[in-house]
C-alpha positions in Angstrom: -6.7 14.6 -0.4 -8.8 13.1 -3.1 -9.4 9.4 -3.4 -7.8 9.3 -6.9 -4.7 11.3 -5.8 -4.2 9.0 -2.8 -4.5 5.9 -5.0 -2.1 7.3 -7.6 0.5 8.2 -4.9 0.3 4.8 -3.3 0.5 2.9 -6.6 3.5 5.0 -7.8 5.5 4.8 -4.6 4.9 1.2 -3.8 5.4 0.0 -7.4 8.6 1.9 -7.8 9.8 0.6 -4.4 9.1 -3.0 -5.3 10.6 -2.6 -8.8 13.8 -1.4 -7.2 13.9 -4.6 -5.2 13.6 -6.9 -8.2 9.9 -7.2 -8.9 10.1 -5.7 -12.3 8.7 -8.1 -14.9 5.4 -7.2 -16.5 3.5 -9.8 -14.5 4.9 -8.6 -11.2 4.2 -5.0 -11.9 0.7 -5.7 -13.0 0.0 -7.6 -9.8 1.5 -4.9 -7.7 -0.5 -2.2 -9.4 -3.8 -4.1 -9.2 -3.3 -5.1 -5.5 -2.4 -1.5 -4.5 -5.4 0.0 -6.4 -7.8 -2.4 -4.6 -6.3 -2.1 -1.1 -5.9 1.7 -1.3 -9.4 2.3 -2.5 -10.9 -0.1 0.1 -8.8 1.5 2.9 -9.8 5.0 2.0 -13.5 4.1 1.5 -13.7 2.3 4.8 -12.0 5.3 6.6 -14.5 7.6 4.9 -17.4 5.5 6.2 -16.2 4.9 9.8 -14.2 8.1 10.3 -10.5 8.7 10.3 -8.8 8.3 13.6 -5.1 7.4 14.1 -6.0 4.1 15.6 -8.4 3.0 12.8 -6.0 4.1 10.2 -3.2 2.2 11.8 -5.3 -1.0 12.3 -6.5 -0.8 8.7 -3.0 -0.2 7.4 -1.9 -3.4 9.2 -4.7 -5.3 7.5 -3.6 -3.8 4.1 0.0 -5.0 4.7 -1.3 -8.5 5.6 -3.6 -8.6 2.6 -0.9 -7.4 0.2 1.6 -9.8 1.5 -0.8 -12.7 1.2 -1.4 -11.9 -2.5 2.2 -11.3 -3.2 3.2 -14.6 -1.4 0.7 -16.5 -3.6 2.0 -14.8 -6.7 5.7 -14.6 -6.0 6.3 -17.2 -3.2 6.3 -16.7 0.5 9.3 -15.3 2.3 10.5 -13.1 5.1 12.1 -10.7 2.6 8.9 -10.2 0.7 7.0 -9.5 3.9 9.4 -6.8 4.9 9.4 -5.3 1.4 5.6 -5.2 1.6 5.8 -3.6 5.0 8.4 -1.1 3.9 6.5 -0.1 0.7 3.4 0.6 2.8 5.3 2.5 5.5 7.0 4.6 2.8 3.7 5.4 0.9 1.8 6.1 4.1 4.6 8.3 5.3 4.9 10.3 2.1 1.1 10.7 2.1 1.1 12.0 5.6 3.9 14.4 4.8 2.2 15.8 1.7 -1.4 15.8 2.8 -1.8 15.6 6.6 -2.7 18.7 8.5 -0.7 17.2 11.4 2.6 17.4 9.6 
């Protein structure tokens, strides 16, 4: 899967997911898009450099969830609901990406 396609998929899925749960004003959507572009590109570039294994991908995805939550918590206010929405958005986008592009599915 190309880096651009992976990024577009992630941005679309996670932005729509968070919009559905109330983060729909222009400021929120801008933050969500920017955060997802940065974290997705970093994740995929790091995986390309160190090699893709299930364990490295899982560990890096956990770091992505933590990083995204920290930015969202700063922008929108901390909360358990926001953490689980961030986790859910990432699980959803990763799962869709695996289903569409993984040779293992």
